[in-house]
PDB file of the backbone (N, CA, C, O) and the ligand in Angstrom, with CONECT records:
HET     ZN  A 101       1
ATOM      1  N   MET A   1     -18.235   4.759   6.772  1.00  0.00           N
ATOM      2  CA  MET A   1     -17.742   5.270   5.494  1.00  0.00           C
ATOM      3  C   MET A   1     -16.686   6.354   5.673  1.00  0.00           C
ATOM      4  O   MET A   1     -15.671   6.381   4.976  1.00  0.00           O
ATOM      5  N   LYS A   2     -16.948   7.234   6.611  1.00  0.00           N
ATOM      6  CA  LYS A   2     -15.970   8.281   6.914  1.00  0.00           C
ATOM      7  C   LYS A   2     -14.619   7.669   7.283  1.00  0.00           C
ATOM      8  O   LYS A   2     -13.557   8.140   6.874  1.00  0.00           O
ATOM      9  N   GLN A   3     -14.707   6.604   8.069  1.00  0.00           N
ATOM     10  CA  GLN A   3     -13.495   5.899   8.487  1.00  0.00           C
ATOM     11  C   GLN A   3     -12.712   5.374   7.280  1.00  0.00           C
ATOM     12  O   GLN A   3     -11.483   5.444   7.250  1.00  0.00           O
ATOM     13  N   LYS A   4     -13.430   4.854   6.296  1.00  0.00           N
ATOM     14  CA  LYS A   4     -12.779   4.311   5.100  1.00  0.00           C
ATOM     15  C   LYS A   4     -12.055   5.397   4.320  1.00  0.00           C
ATOM     16  O   LYS A   4     -10.906   5.233   3.911  1.00  0.00           O
ATOM     17  N   VAL A   5     -12.748   6.503   4.127  1.00  0.00           N
ATOM     18  CA  VAL A   5     -12.150   7.611   3.389  1.00  0.00           C
ATOM     19  C   VAL A   5     -10.945   8.151   4.152  1.00  0.00           C
ATOM     20  O   VAL A   5      -9.921   8.516   3.573  1.00  0.00           O
ATOM     21  N   TYR A   6     -11.105   8.185   5.448  1.00  0.00           N
ATOM     22  CA  TYR A   6     -10.013   8.647   6.306  1.00  0.00           C
ATOM     23  C   TYR A   6      -8.766   7.793   6.103  1.00  0.00           C
ATOM     24  O   TYR A   6      -7.654   8.309   5.984  1.00  0.00           O
ATOM     25  N   GLU A   7      -8.969   6.497   6.066  1.00  0.00           N
ATOM     26  CA  GLU A   7      -7.836   5.590   5.871  1.00  0.00           C
ATOM     27  C   GLU A   7      -7.245   5.741   4.472  1.00  0.00           C
ATOM     28  O   GLU A   7      -6.031   5.660   4.285  1.00  0.00           O
ATOM     29  N   LYS A   8      -8.111   5.960   3.507  1.00  0.00           N
ATOM     30  CA  LYS A   8      -7.648   6.126   2.127  1.00  0.00           C
ATOM     31  C   LYS A   8      -6.774   7.375   2.002  1.00  0.00           C
ATOM     32  O   LYS A   8      -5.758   7.374   1.307  1.00  0.00           O
ATOM     33  N   GLN A   9      -7.187   8.428   2.683  1.00  0.00           N
ATOM     34  CA  GLN A   9      -6.417   9.671   2.640  1.00  0.00           C
ATOM     35  C   GLN A   9      -5.295   9.686   3.674  1.00  0.00           C
ATOM     36  O   GLN A   9      -4.513  10.634   3.751  1.00  0.00           O
ATOM     37  N   LYS A  10      -5.234   8.628   4.457  1.00  0.00           N
ATOM     38  CA  LYS A  10      -4.243   8.514   5.529  1.00  0.00           C
ATOM     39  C   LYS A  10      -4.316   9.675   6.516  1.00  0.00           C
ATOM     40  O   LYS A  10      -3.310  10.108   7.077  1.00  0.00           O
ATOM     41  N   GLY A  11      -5.526  10.156   6.706  1.00  0.00           N
ATOM     42  CA  GLY A  11      -5.729  11.214   7.690  1.00  0.00           C
ATOM     43  C   GLY A  11      -5.263  12.583   7.257  1.00  0.00           C
ATOM     44  O   GLY A  11      -5.150  13.500   8.069  1.00  0.00           O
ATOM     45  N   VAL A  12      -4.987  12.719   5.937  1.00  0.00           N
ATOM     46  CA  VAL A  12      -4.478  13.994   5.442  1.00  0.00           C
ATOM     47  C   VAL A  12      -5.613  14.785   4.793  1.00  0.00           C
ATOM     48  O   VAL A  12      -6.331  14.257   3.944  1.00  0.00           O
ATOM     49  N   CYS A  13      -5.772  16.014   5.180  1.00  0.00           N
ATOM     50  CA  CYS A  13      -6.757  16.894   4.567  1.00  0.00           C
ATOM     51  C   CYS A  13      -6.388  17.135   3.105  1.00  0.00           C
ATOM     52  O   CYS A  13      -5.235  17.436   2.795  1.00  0.00           O
ATOM     53  N   VAL A  14      -7.366  17.003   2.207  1.00  0.00           N
ATOM     54  CA  VAL A  14      -7.059  17.143   0.783  1.00  0.00           C
ATOM     55  C   VAL A  14      -6.701  18.581   0.407  1.00  0.00           C
ATOM     56  O   VAL A  14      -6.055  18.816  -0.614  1.00  0.00           O
ATOM     57  N   LYS A  15      -7.110  19.513   1.210  1.00  0.00           N
ATOM     58  CA  LYS A  15      -6.835  20.923   0.905  1.00  0.00           C
ATOM     59  C   LYS A  15      -5.470  21.383   1.404  1.00  0.00           C
ATOM     60  O   LYS A  15      -4.603  21.774   0.622  1.00  0.00           O
ATOM     61  N   CYS A  16      -5.300  21.327   2.714  1.00  0.00           N
ATOM     62  CA  CYS A  16      -4.067  21.880   3.270  1.00  0.00           C
ATOM     63  C   CYS A  16      -2.978  20.817   3.443  1.00  0.00           C
ATOM     64  O   CYS A  16      -1.842  21.133   3.796  1.00  0.00           O
ATOM     65  N   ARG A  17      -3.338  19.559   3.192  1.00  0.00           N
ATOM     66  CA  ARG A  17      -2.376  18.455   3.231  1.00  0.00           C
ATOM     67  C   ARG A  17      -1.683  18.279   4.579  1.00  0.00           C
ATOM     68  O   ARG A  17      -0.537  17.836   4.659  1.00  0.00           O
ATOM     69  N   LYS A  18      -2.404  18.634   5.619  1.00  0.00           N
ATOM     70  CA  LYS A  18      -1.911  18.364   6.967  1.00  0.00           C
ATOM     71  C   LYS A  18      -2.685  17.199   7.540  1.00  0.00           C
ATOM     72  O   LYS A  18      -3.782  16.881   7.081  1.00  0.00           O
ATOM     73  N   ARG A  19      -2.110  16.566   8.544  1.00  0.00           N
ATOM     74  CA  ARG A  19      -2.778  15.415   9.155  1.00  0.00           C
ATOM     75  C   ARG A  19      -3.673  15.856  10.299  1.00  0.00           C
ATOM     76  O   ARG A  19      -3.324  16.733  11.089  1.00  0.00           O
ATOM     77  N   PHE A  20      -4.839  15.221  10.365  1.00  0.00           N
ATOM     78  CA  PHE A  20      -5.784  15.515  11.428  1.00  0.00           C
ATOM     79  C   PHE A  20      -6.350  14.229  11.996  1.00  0.00           C
ATOM     80  O   PHE A  20      -6.331  13.182  11.349  1.00  0.00           O
ATOM     81  N   ALA A  21      -6.853  14.326  13.219  1.00  0.00           N
ATOM     82  CA  ALA A  21      -7.601  13.205  13.781  1.00  0.00           C
ATOM     83  C   ALA A  21      -8.955  13.140  13.089  1.00  0.00           C
ATOM     84  O   ALA A  21      -9.469  14.153  12.615  1.00  0.00           O
ATOM     85  N   ILE A  22      -9.523  11.955  13.033  1.00  0.00           N
ATOM     86  CA  ILE A  22     -10.776  11.778  12.280  1.00  0.00           C
ATOM     87  C   ILE A  22     -11.887  12.664  12.821  1.00  0.00           C
ATOM     88  O   ILE A  22     -12.742  13.130  12.068  1.00  0.00           O
ATOM     89  N   GLU A  23     -11.873  12.891  14.122  1.00  0.00           N
ATOM     90  CA  GLU A  23     -12.966  13.721  14.646  1.00  0.00           C
ATOM     91  C   GLU A  23     -12.763  15.214  14.352  1.00  0.00           C
ATOM     92  O   GLU A  23     -13.649  16.028  14.608  1.00  0.00           O
ATOM     93  N   GLU A  24     -11.612  15.556  13.823  1.00  0.00           N
ATOM     94  CA  GLU A  24     -11.383  16.947  13.419  1.00  0.00           C
ATOM     95  C   GLU A  24     -11.693  17.176  11.941  1.00  0.00           C
ATOM     96  O   GLU A  24     -11.525  18.278  11.418  1.00  0.00           O
ATOM     97  N   MET A  25     -12.150  16.107  11.280  1.00  0.00           N
ATOM     98  CA  MET A  25     -12.398  16.226   9.848  1.00  0.00           C
ATOM     99  C   MET A  25     -13.871  16.039   9.522  1.00  0.00           C
ATOM    100  O   MET A  25     -14.621  15.425  10.282  1.00  0.00           O
ATOM    101  N   GLU A  26     -14.266  16.576   8.384  1.00  0.00           N
ATOM    102  CA  GLU A  26     -15.655  16.461   7.960  1.00  0.00           C
ATOM    103  C   GLU A  26     -15.711  15.988   6.518  1.00  0.00           C
ATOM    104  O   GLU A  26     -14.875  16.353   5.692  1.00  0.00           O
ATOM    105  N   ALA A  27     -16.712  15.171   6.235  1.00  0.00           N
ATOM    106  CA  ALA A  27     -16.859  14.623   4.887  1.00  0.00           C
ATOM    107  C   ALA A  27     -17.404  15.683   3.942  1.00  0.00           C
ATOM    108  O   ALA A  27     -18.246  16.501   4.314  1.00  0.00           O
ATOM    109  N   ASP A  28     -16.910  15.651   2.727  1.00  0.00           N
ATOM    110  CA  ASP A  28     -17.325  16.617   1.723  1.00  0.00           C
ATOM    111  C   ASP A  28     -17.586  15.874   0.412  1.00  0.00           C
ATOM    112  O   ASP A  28     -16.819  14.986   0.038  1.00  0.00           O
ATOM    113  N   HIS A  29     -18.650  16.228  -0.277  1.00  0.00           N
ATOM    114  CA  HIS A  29     -18.930  15.616  -1.569  1.00  0.00           C
ATOM    115  C   HIS A  29     -18.067  16.268  -2.646  1.00  0.00           C
ATOM    116  O   HIS A  29     -18.081  17.487  -2.810  1.00  0.00           O
ATOM    117  N   ILE A  30     -17.329  15.457  -3.366  1.00  0.00           N
ATOM    118  CA  ILE A  30     -16.525  15.980  -4.467  1.00  0.00           C
ATOM    119  C   ILE A  30     -17.463  16.522  -5.540  1.00  0.00           C
ATOM    120  O   ILE A  30     -17.299  17.645  -6.016  1.00  0.00           O
ATOM    121  N   LYS A  31     -18.434  15.719  -5.908  1.00  0.00           N
ATOM    122  CA  LYS A  31     -19.479  16.162  -6.828  1.00  0.00           C
ATOM    123  C   LYS A  31     -20.743  16.384  -6.012  1.00  0.00           C
ATOM    124  O   LYS A  31     -21.236  15.452  -5.378  1.00  0.00           O
ATOM    125  N   PRO A  32     -21.267  17.583  -6.016  1.00  0.00           N
ATOM    126  CA  PRO A  32     -22.405  17.881  -5.142  1.00  0.00           C
ATOM    127  C   PRO A  32     -23.657  17.072  -5.466  1.00  0.00           C
ATOM    128  O   PRO A  32     -23.857  16.604  -6.587  1.00  0.00           O
ATOM    129  N   TRP A  33     -24.480  16.928  -4.450  1.00  0.00           N
ATOM    130  CA  TRP A  33     -25.749  16.200  -4.569  1.00  0.00           C
ATOM    131  C   TRP A  33     -26.573  16.685  -5.756  1.00  0.00           C
ATOM    132  O   TRP A  33     -27.053  15.880  -6.553  1.00  0.00           O
ATOM    133  N   HIS A  34     -26.732  17.971  -5.870  1.00  0.00           N
ATOM    134  CA  HIS A  34     -27.623  18.500  -6.894  1.00  0.00           C
ATOM    135  C   HIS A  34     -27.070  18.327  -8.300  1.00  0.00           C
ATOM    136  O   HIS A  34     -27.773  18.579  -9.278  1.00  0.00           O
ATOM    137  N   GLU A  35     -25.821  17.901  -8.410  1.00  0.00           N
ATOM    138  CA  GLU A  35     -25.261  17.592  -9.726  1.00  0.00           C
ATOM    139  C   GLU A  35     -25.224  16.098  -9.975  1.00  0.00           C
ATOM    140  O   GLU A  35     -24.601  15.621 -10.924  1.00  0.00           O
ATOM    141  N   GLY A  36     -25.895  15.378  -9.112  1.00  0.00           N
ATOM    142  CA  GLY A  36     -25.996  13.928  -9.300  1.00  0.00           C
ATOM    143  C   GLY A  36     -24.940  13.130  -8.567  1.00  0.00           C
ATOM    144  O   GLY A  36     -24.785  11.932  -8.805  1.00  0.00           O
ATOM    145  N   GLY A  37     -24.213  13.785  -7.675  1.00  0.00           N
ATOM    146  CA  GLY A  37     -23.200  13.080  -6.908  1.00  0.00           C
ATOM    147  C   GLY A  37     -23.819  12.163  -5.876  1.00  0.00           C
ATOM    148  O   GLY A  37     -24.853  12.496  -5.296  1.00  0.00           O
ATOM    149  N   HIS A  38     -23.221  11.041  -5.640  1.00  0.00           N
ATOM    150  CA  HIS A  38     -23.745  10.103  -4.664  1.00  0.00           C
ATOM    151  C   HIS A  38     -22.853  10.049  -3.437  1.00  0.00           C
ATOM    152  O   HIS A  38     -21.673  10.397  -3.477  1.00  0.00           O
ATOM    153  N   THR A  39     -23.454   9.605  -2.354  1.00  0.00           N
ATOM    154  CA  THR A  39     -22.668   9.446  -1.138  1.00  0.00           C
ATOM    155  C   THR A  39     -21.959   8.101  -1.167  1.00  0.00           C
ATOM    156  O   THR A  39     -22.365   7.146  -0.504  1.00  0.00           O
ATOM    157  N   THR A  40     -20.912   8.053  -1.934  1.00  0.00           N
ATOM    158  CA  THR A  40     -20.100   6.856  -1.996  1.00  0.00           C
ATOM    159  C   THR A  40     -18.676   7.226  -1.616  1.00  0.00           C
ATOM    160  O   THR A  40     -18.296   8.396  -1.573  1.00  0.00           O
ATOM    161  N   GLU A  41     -17.921   6.203  -1.349  1.00  0.00           N
ATOM    162  CA  GLU A  41     -16.525   6.388  -0.992  1.00  0.00           C
ATOM    163  C   GLU A  41     -15.771   7.217  -2.041  1.00  0.00           C
ATOM    164  O   GLU A  41     -14.976   8.096  -1.708  1.00  0.00           O
ATOM    165  N   ASP A  42     -16.041   6.915  -3.300  1.00  0.00           N
ATOM    166  CA  ASP A  42     -15.327   7.581  -4.390  1.00  0.00           C
ATOM    167  C   ASP A  42     -15.702   9.047  -4.528  1.00  0.00           C
ATOM    168  O   ASP A  42     -14.922   9.848  -5.045  1.00  0.00           O
ATOM    169  N   ASN A  43     -16.874   9.391  -4.075  1.00  0.00           N
ATOM    170  CA  ASN A  43     -17.313  10.782  -4.225  1.00  0.00           C
ATOM    171  C   ASN A  43     -17.112  11.578  -2.947  1.00  0.00           C
ATOM    172  O   ASN A  43     -17.589  12.706  -2.828  1.00  0.00           O
ATOM    173  N   CYS A  44     -16.414  10.992  -2.003  1.00  0.00           N
ATOM    174  CA  CYS A  44     -16.230  11.693  -0.735  1.00  0.00           C
ATOM    175  C   CYS A  44     -14.763  11.984  -0.473  1.00  0.00           C
ATOM    176  O   CYS A  44     -13.874  11.194  -0.790  1.00  0.00           O
ATOM    177  N   GLN A  45     -14.553  13.129   0.106  1.00  0.00           N
ATOM    178  CA  GLN A  45     -13.217  13.455   0.570  1.00  0.00           C
ATOM    179  C   GLN A  45     -13.373  14.057   1.956  1.00  0.00           C
ATOM    180  O   GLN A  45     -14.444  14.534   2.331  1.00  0.00           O
ATOM    181  N   LEU A  46     -12.297  14.024   2.695  1.00  0.00           N
ATOM    182  CA  LEU A  46     -12.352  14.610   4.021  1.00  0.00           C
ATOM    183  C   LEU A  46     -11.544  15.891   4.059  1.00  0.00           C
ATOM    184  O   LEU A  46     -10.396  15.944   3.618  1.00  0.00           O
ATOM    185  N   LEU A  47     -12.169  16.909   4.592  1.00  0.00           N
ATOM    186  CA  LEU A  47     -11.484  18.174   4.802  1.00  0.00           C
ATOM    187  C   LEU A  47     -11.412  18.419   6.304  1.00  0.00           C
ATOM    188  O   LEU A  47     -12.266  17.954   7.058  1.00  0.00           O
ATOM    189  N   CYS A  48     -10.403  19.142   6.726  1.00  0.00           N
ATOM    190  CA  CYS A  48     -10.408  19.553   8.119  1.00  0.00           C
ATOM    191  C   CYS A  48     -11.536  20.566   8.302  1.00  0.00           C
ATOM    192  O   CYS A  48     -12.001  21.162   7.331  1.00  0.00           O
ATOM    193  N   LYS A  49     -11.964  20.757   9.517  1.00  0.00           N
ATOM    194  CA  LYS A  49     -13.130  21.605   9.759  1.00  0.00           C
ATOM    195  C   LYS A  49     -12.927  23.020   9.232  1.00  0.00           C
ATOM    196  O   LYS A  49     -13.859  23.641   8.721  1.00  0.00           O
ATOM    197  N   ASP A  50     -11.723  23.516   9.357  1.00  0.00           N
ATOM    198  CA  ASP A  50     -11.426  24.867   8.867  1.00  0.00           C
ATOM    199  C   ASP A  50     -11.650  24.983   7.361  1.00  0.00           C
ATOM    200  O   ASP A  50     -12.289  25.923   6.888  1.00  0.00           O
ATOM    201  N   ASP A  51     -11.113  24.015   6.615  1.00  0.00           N
ATOM    202  CA  ASP A  51     -11.247  24.068   5.161  1.00  0.00           C
ATOM    203  C   ASP A  51     -12.683  23.827   4.737  1.00  0.00           C
ATOM    204  O   ASP A  51     -13.165  24.432   3.780  1.00  0.00           O
ATOM    205  N   ASN A  52     -13.359  22.951   5.445  1.00  0.00           N
ATOM    206  CA  ASN A  52     -14.748  22.678   5.121  1.00  0.00           C
ATOM    207  C   ASN A  52     -15.609  23.906   5.332  1.00  0.00           C
ATOM    208  O   ASN A  52     -16.499  24.208   4.538  1.00  0.00           O
ATOM    209  N   ARG A  53     -15.331  24.598   6.403  1.00  0.00           N
ATOM    210  CA  ARG A  53     -16.083  25.812   6.700  1.00  0.00           C
ATOM    211  C   ARG A  53     -15.797  26.881   5.642  1.00  0.00           C
ATOM    212  O   ARG A  53     -16.696  27.586   5.183  1.00  0.00           O
ATOM    213  N   ARG A  54     -14.538  26.976   5.278  1.00  0.00           N
ATOM    214  CA  ARG A  54     -14.130  27.951   4.275  1.00  0.00           C
ATOM    215  C   ARG A  54     -14.809  27.661   2.937  1.00  0.00           C
ATOM    216  O   ARG A  54     -15.237  28.577   2.234  1.00  0.00           O
ATOM    217  N   LYS A  55     -14.901  26.380   2.599  1.00  0.00           N
ATOM    218  CA  LYS A  55     -15.467  25.992   1.318  1.00  0.00           C
ATOM    219  C   LYS A  55     -16.970  26.283   1.267  1.00  0.00           C
ATOM    220  O   LYS A  55     -17.472  26.838   0.290  1.00  0.00           O
ATOM    221  N   SER A  56     -17.674  25.902   2.326  1.00  0.00           N
ATOM    222  CA  SER A  56     -19.124  26.075   2.311  1.00  0.00           C
ATOM    223  C   SER A  56     -19.528  27.494   2.738  1.00  0.00           C
ATOM    224  O   SER A  56     -20.691  27.881   2.625  1.00  0.00           O
ATOM    225  N   GLY A  57     -18.570  28.242   3.219  1.00  0.00           N
ATOM    226  CA  GLY A  57     -18.866  29.587   3.671  1.00  0.00           C
ATOM    227  C   GLY A  57     -19.248  30.536   2.547  1.00  0.00           C
ATOM    228  O   GLY A  57     -19.828  31.594   2.789  1.00  0.00           O
ATOM    229  N   ARG A  58     -18.926  30.158   1.333  1.00  0.00           N
ATOM    230  CA  ARG A  58     -19.230  31.016   0.211  1.00  0.00           C
ATOM    231  C   ARG A  58     -19.890  30.241  -0.918  1.00  0.00           C
ATOM    232  O   ARG A  58     -20.217  30.818  -1.955  1.00  0.00           O
TER     233      ARG A  58
HETATM  234 ZN    ZN A 101      -7.362  21.420   5.766  1.00  0.00          ZN2+
END
């Protein structure tokens, strides 16, 4: 699934809009689990590790 989202985004981080290798990116739920979000392609985006850390850091 990660691979699919990666291809959809063409390897571009949705936050900083730079290109990364797939192993440098992490999946993120657009709509969080506790709000009823599902782990589907449509509800997933890939962030680079830096942005993902920044997002979940607070
Ligand atoms: Zn980024």
